[in-house]
C-alpha positions in Angstrom: 0.0 0.1 0.0 1.6 3.3 -1.2 1.6 6.5 0.7 -0.3 9.5 -1.0 0.7 13.2 -0.3 -2.3 15.2 1.1 -0.8 18.6 1.5 2.6 20.3 1.6 3.1 23.4 3.4 6.0 25.9 4.4 6.5 27.6 7.5 9.1 29.9 9.2 12.3 28.2 10.4 13.8 28.7 13.9 16.3 31.6 12.8 13.4 33.2 10.9 15.4 33.8 7.9 14.4 30.5 6.0 11.7 27.9 6.0 10.9 24.4 6.8 8.3 22.1 5.0 5.7 20.0 6.6 4.2 17.1 4.5 1.3 15.1 5.4 0.8 11.6 3.7 -2.1 9.0 4.2 -2.9 5.5 2.7 -6.2 3.8 2.0 -6.0 1.9 5.3 -6.5 5.2 7.2 -3.2 5.6 8.4 -1.5 8.8 8.2 2.2 10.4 8.5 3.6 13.7 8.9 7.1 14.4 7.8 9.4 17.6 8.5 12.1 18.7 6.1 14.4 21.9 7.1 15.0 23.9 4.1 17.1 26.5 5.8 20.8 26.1 5.2 21.5 27.8 8.6 19.1 25.5 10.6 19.6 22.3 8.8 22.9 21.3 10.7 21.7 22.7 14.1 18.1 21.7 14.6 16.2 18.3 14.8 12.3 18.0 14.7 11.5 16.3 18.1 8.3 14.3 17.9 8.1 13.9 21.5 4.7 14.6 22.9 4.4 17.3 25.4 1.6 16.7 28.0 0.1 19.5 30.2 -1.3 21.7 27.4 -4.6 23.2 28.2 -6.1 21.9 24.9 -4.4 18.8 23.8 -1.1 17.0 23.4 1.5 18.7 21.2 4.8 17.8 19.5 7.9 19.6 21.0 9.1 20.7 17.3 12.4 21.8 16.3 14.9 21.6 18.9 18.8 22.3 18.8 20.6 19.1 18.6 23.1 20.3 21.1 20.2 20.6 23.5 18.8 17.1 22.8 22.2 15.7 23.3 22.5 17.4 26.6 19.2 16.4 27.7 19.9 12.7 26.9 23.2 13.0 28.9 21.3 14.3 31.6 18.7 11.4 31.8 21.3 9.0 31.6 23.2 10.6 34.6 20.0 10.9 36.6 19.0 7.2 35.9 22.5 6.1 37.0 22.2 7.9 40.2 18.9 6.8 41.0 20.0 3.1 40.5 22.8 3.8 42.9 20.6 5.1 45.5 17.2 3.3 45.2 17.7 0.1 43.2 18.2 -1.9 46.5 14.5 -0.9 47.4 13.2 -1.8 44.1 14.7 -5.2 44.2 13.2 -5.8 47.8 9.9 -5.3 46.5 10.0 -8.5 44.2 12.2 -10.6 46.3 10.7 -14.2 46.8 7.7 -13.5 44.8 6.9 -16.6 42.8 3.4 -15.8 41.3 3.4 -13.7 38.1 0.3 -12.2 39.1 1.9 -11.1 42.5 4.7 -9.6 40.5 2.4 -7.5 38.1 0.5 -6.3 40.9 3.5 -4.7 42.5 5.1 -3.5 39.1 2.1 -1.6 38.0 0.6 -1.0 41.4 -2.3 -3.1 40.6 -2.9 -1.8 37.4 -2.2 1.7 37.5 0.9 1.7 35.4 1.8 -0.2 32.2 1.7 -3.2 31.3 -1.8 -4.6 31.5 -1.9 -8.0 33.1 -2.6 -9.6 29.6 0.3 -7.9 28.1 2.5 -8.8 31.1 1.4 -12.4 30.8 2.2 -12.3 27.0 5.6 -10.9 27.6 6.7 -13.3 30.1 5.0 -16.4 28.7 8.2 -18.5 28.2 10.3 -16.6 30.6 12.5 -18.2 33.2 12.6 -16.7 36.6 15.9 -15.1 35.9 14.4 -13.6 32.7 11.4 -12.2 34.7 13.8 -10.5 37.0 15.6 -8.9 34.1 12.2 -8.0 32.7 11.3 -6.4 35.9 14.9 -4.6 36.2 14.2 -2.9 32.7 11.5 -0.8 34.3 13.9 0.8 36.5 15.1 3.9 34.4 14.7 7.5 34.1 11.3 7.6 32.1 9.8 5.4 34.9 11.0 7.1 38.0 7.5 8.2 39.0 6.3 4.5 38.9 9.5 3.4 40.6 9.3 5.6 43.6 5.6 5.0 44.1 6.2 1.3 44.1 9.2 1.6 46.6 7.1 4.0 48.6 9.9 6.4 49.0 10.3 10.2 48.7 13.5 10.6 46.8 16.2 13.1 47.3 15.7 15.1 44.3 18.8 17.5 44.8 21.1 14.3 45.2 19.6 13.1 42.0 20.2 16.3 40.0 16.6 16.8 39.2 15.3 20.1 38.6 12.0 21.6 39.6 10.3 21.2 36.3 11.2 17.4 36.1 9.7 17.0 39.7 6.5 18.4 38.5 6.6 16.0 35.4 7.3 13.2 37.7 4.5 14.3 40.1 1.9 15.9 37.9 -0.9 14.6 40.3 0.2 16.5 43.4 0.4 20.0 41.9 -1.3 23.0 43.7 -2.8 25.9 41.5 0.5 27.8 41.3 2.6 24.6 40.6 -0.1 23.8 37.7 0.1 27.3 36.3 3.9 27.0 36.1 3.9 23.5 34.6 1.2 24.5 31.9 3.3 27.8 31.1 6.7 25.7 30.8 5.0 23.4 28.4 3.4 26.2 26.4 6.7 28.0 26.2 8.3 25.0 24.9 5.7 24.8 21.9 6.0 28.6 21.0 7.7 29.4 17.8 11.5 30.1 18.5 11.5 33.2 16.2 10.9 36.5 18.3 9.6 38.0 15.2 6.6 35.3 14.6 3.5 36.9 13.8 0.3 35.6 15.4 -1.9 36.0 12.7 0.5 33.7 10.3 1.4 31.1 13.1 -0.5 27.8 12.8 2.0 25.2 14.2 1.5 26.5 17.8 -1.3 27.7 19.9 0.5 30.7 21.7 3.4 33.1 21.2 5.1 34.5 24.4 6.7 37.7 25.6 8.8 38.1 28.8 10.0 40.9 30.7 13.7 41.7 29.9 14.2 45.0 31.9 13.7 45.6 35.6 12.3 43.2 38.1 8.8 42.2 39.0 7.1 40.3 42.0 7.1 36.6 42.2 4.1 34.7 41.0 1.6 33.8 43.6 -1.3 31.4 43.5 -3.6 34.5 43.0 -2.2 35.3 39.6 -4.1 36.4 36.8 -4.5 38.1 33.6 -5.9 40.9 31.6 -7.7 39.6 28.5 -7.6 41.5 25.3 -9.8 40.5 22.4 -8.5 41.9 19.0 -9.9 41.5 15.6 -7.6 39.3 13.4 -7.0 42.2 11.1 -5.1 44.0 13.9 -3.7 41.3 16.0 -0.1 41.6 14.7 -0.1 45.3 15.3 -1.4 45.1 18.9 0.7 42.2 19.7 3.8 44.0 18.6 3.0 46.9 21.0 2.1 44.6 23.9 5.3 42.5 23.3 7.5 45.5 23.2 6.0 46.8 26.5 6.3 43.5 28.2 10.0 43.3 27.3 10.7 46.7 28.3 9.3 46.3 31.9 6.2 48.5 31.5 3.6 45.5 32.2 4.0 42.3 34.2 6.5 39.4 33.7 5.0 38.0 30.7 2.1 38.3 28.1 1.1 35.7 25.3 -0.9 35.8 22.3 -3.2 33.2 20.7 -2.1 32.3 17.2 -4.2 31.4 13.9 -4.3 27.9 15.0 -7.9 27.0 15.8 -8.7 25.9 19.4 -12.1 24.7 21.1 -12.2 27.4 23.6 -12.3 30.2 21.0 -15.9 31.9 20.9 -15.2 34.0 17.9 -13.2 32.9 14.7 -12.7 36.7 13.9 -10.8 37.5 17.0 -7.5 36.4 18.9 -6.9 36.9 22.5 -3.8 38.4 24.3 -3.3 37.6 27.9 -1.3 40.2 30.0 -0.3 38.6 33.3 -0.1 40.0 36.7 1.2 38.3 39.7 -1.6 38.7 42.3 -5.2 39.9 41.6 -5.5 41.0 45.1 -2.7 43.8 44.4 -5.3 46.1 43.0 -2.7 48.9 42.5 -0.5 46.7 40.4 -3.4 45.3 38.3 -4.7 48.9 37.7 -1.2 50.1 37.0 -0.9 47.5 34.2 -4.2 48.5 32.9 -3.4 51.9 32.6 -0.3 51.0 30.7 -2.6 49.0 28.4 -4.7 52.1 27.7 -1.5 54.0 26.8 -0.9 51.6 24.2 -4.4 52.2 22.7 -6.3 49.5 24.6 -9.2 51.9 25.6 -12.1 49.7 25.5 -13.3 47.7 28.7 -11.5 44.5 28.9 -12.0 41.6 31.6 -9.6 40.3 34.1 -9.6 36.6 34.8 -7.7 34.6 37.6 -5.5 31.7 37.0 -7.6 29.7 39.5 -10.5 30.0 37.3 -8.6 29.1 34.2 -7.0 25.9 36.0 -10.8 25.1 37.0 -11.8 25.0 33.5 -14.2 27.9 33.7 -14.7 29.3 30.1 -17.4 31.2 28.7 -17.6 28.6 25.9 -18.6 26.0 28.5 -21.3 28.2 29.8 -19.7 29.9 32.4 -20.6 33.6 33.1 -19.5 36.6 35.4 -16.2 35.0 35.9 -14.3 38.3 35.4 -12.5 39.6 38.8 -12.4 43.0 37.2 -14.0 44.5 33.9 -12.3 48.0 33.2 
């Protein structure tokens, strides 16, 4: 069965001076495949398209996209180092959990926390059907690796020494995504969104379709640390003017006139949009109870030409899934 080309499109490359091509194929069996080819000579030797799926995005799962080869190599080395340190520190606890277990079902229950993790009981039986006891032990040992650390630590019932392992805060959140408070959820989602933003700082929201958001961050001066009471002013702009308005807000954010960050929705469709003719810009503040700071930022937005009334929404409401498209009303903390 041969693959047939469905479409071929070009997009800005990471350096912003060239392009890469996205080609989508499908066959009569309903299978599909997307291939990416870097056309820019500057980026071709530096970047690799990473198909790793990023979880934690508010709308869906997205691929990581173009990543520097040097970054991927450094990340791989880091994962190997963490895995080796974890084995030195905690493998004895892992071994102890399976010592003297004879029944494969007992082993499976411990390995997967009674089905919480991979593999299913049927897959486990199939994988180990003809295994000797020694081969079953090797099978169990295989699961002790960097990618399964969350499973490993839950099975061992231990709280790891993250600092000694060399694991940073972002990794801890990824290993323990179910235990996040509202502030950590916000940080987790923002980190993932930034990873999927276009690397070109000059990308235009009306033209960008590969990602959901473009970001701007403060470059001058210090701002308050984020609190669980953070939020953002929401500016809904007609798509005809979104590039112009975003350019002003991006510049003001970088110059330190607003909060610590801002983001703009791109042309990529999303299910939370209520009007296809508008795109939203979010201008963040650290704490909605600090009315002086919230209103200072609102006044700066007026100076940029945002004179019509706009709503302010807390991150707590966002993380709770409160959107107007879902039928929620009167969720704005301020409307000025």
